[in-house]
C-alpha positions in Angstrom: 163.1 176.5 71.4 166.4 178.3 71.2 166.6 179.0 67.7 162.5 179.8 67.9 163.3 182.5 70.5 166.8 183.6 68.6 164.5 184.5 65.5 161.7 186.2 67.7 164.4 188.4 69.4 165.9 189.3 66.2 162.5 190.1 64.6 160.4 191.4 67.4 161.9 194.8 68.8 159.3 194.6 71.8 160.3 191.0 72.7 163.9 192.1 72.1 163.4 194.6 74.7 161.7 192.6 77.1 164.1 189.9 76.9 167.1 192.2 77.2 166.3 192.4 80.9 166.2 188.7 81.6 168.7 186.8 83.7 167.3 183.6 84.6 168.2 179.9 84.8 166.1 177.3 83.0 166.1 173.3 83.8 163.7 171.2 81.2 162.8 167.7 81.7 161.5 165.3 78.9 159.9 162.2 79.5 161.0 162.2 83.4 164.2 161.1 82.0 166.3 163.5 79.7 167.4 166.5 81.6 168.6 169.9 79.9 169.6 173.4 81.5 170.5 176.6 80.0 170.9 180.6 80.9 169.2 183.6 79.6 171.6 186.4 80.4 170.6 189.9 79.1 168.5 188.3 76.4 171.3 185.8 75.2 170.4 182.4 75.4 173.3 180.5 76.5 174.6 177.0 75.4 172.0 174.1 76.2 173.8 171.5 78.2 172.5 168.1 79.5 172.0 167.3 83.0 169.8 168.5 85.8 170.4 171.5 87.6 168.3 173.8 90.3 166.9 176.5 87.8 164.8 179.8 88.2 162.7 178.0 86.1 161.8 174.0 86.2 159.9 172.6 83.3 158.9 169.2 83.2 157.0 167.9 79.8 157.0 164.9 77.5 158.7 165.0 74.3 155.3 165.1 72.0 153.7 167.9 74.0 157.0 169.9 73.4 157.1 169.4 69.7 153.5 170.3 69.4 154.1 173.4 71.4 156.8 174.5 69.2 155.0 173.9 66.0 152.1 175.8 67.1 149.8 172.5 67.1 148.9 173.5 70.8 149.9 176.5 72.9 151.6 176.3 76.2 148.9 177.7 78.5 146.4 174.5 77.2 149.1 172.2 77.9 149.6 173.6 81.4 146.1 173.4 82.3 145.9 169.8 81.0 148.7 169.1 83.2 150.9 168.0 80.4 153.5 170.8 80.8 154.6 171.5 84.4 156.3 174.5 85.6 158.1 175.4 89.0 158.4 179.2 89.0 157.3 182.2 90.5 154.2 183.6 88.9 156.3 186.5 87.3 158.5 183.8 85.6 155.7 181.6 84.5 154.5 184.6 82.8 157.7 185.4 81.2 157.5 181.8 79.9 154.2 182.1 78.7 155.7 184.8 76.6 158.5 183.1 75.2 156.3 180.7 74.0 154.3 182.5 72.0 
C-alpha cells in the first residue's frame, strides 16, 4: 500500500495536493493477529511499524482481501460493504481512505 500511494502522489497532481494536507495516524490489523501502524504527515508516509496503536483510522482486514484490493482484483468499497474490510474512523477519514485505495 505504501508504495502504491507514493507512486500515485508522484504522478497525480490532484492527489498530491489533497494528500499534502493530510496528517493522520493509521493502524492496520491483518487476520486478527498481525498489527501495523504508520502516519501520513503533509503527504509523506512514515515508516510502517509493527504493533497495535490507537489511530485516527483503524483498519481490520484479512490478508487475501487486502492483497486483492492492492492488485485491483476487488475494490475497497465492495470489501467494506461485504464486511471483509472494517474501518473505524470518522466519515471524512473513511472518504479519504476510499480515495487512497483507488
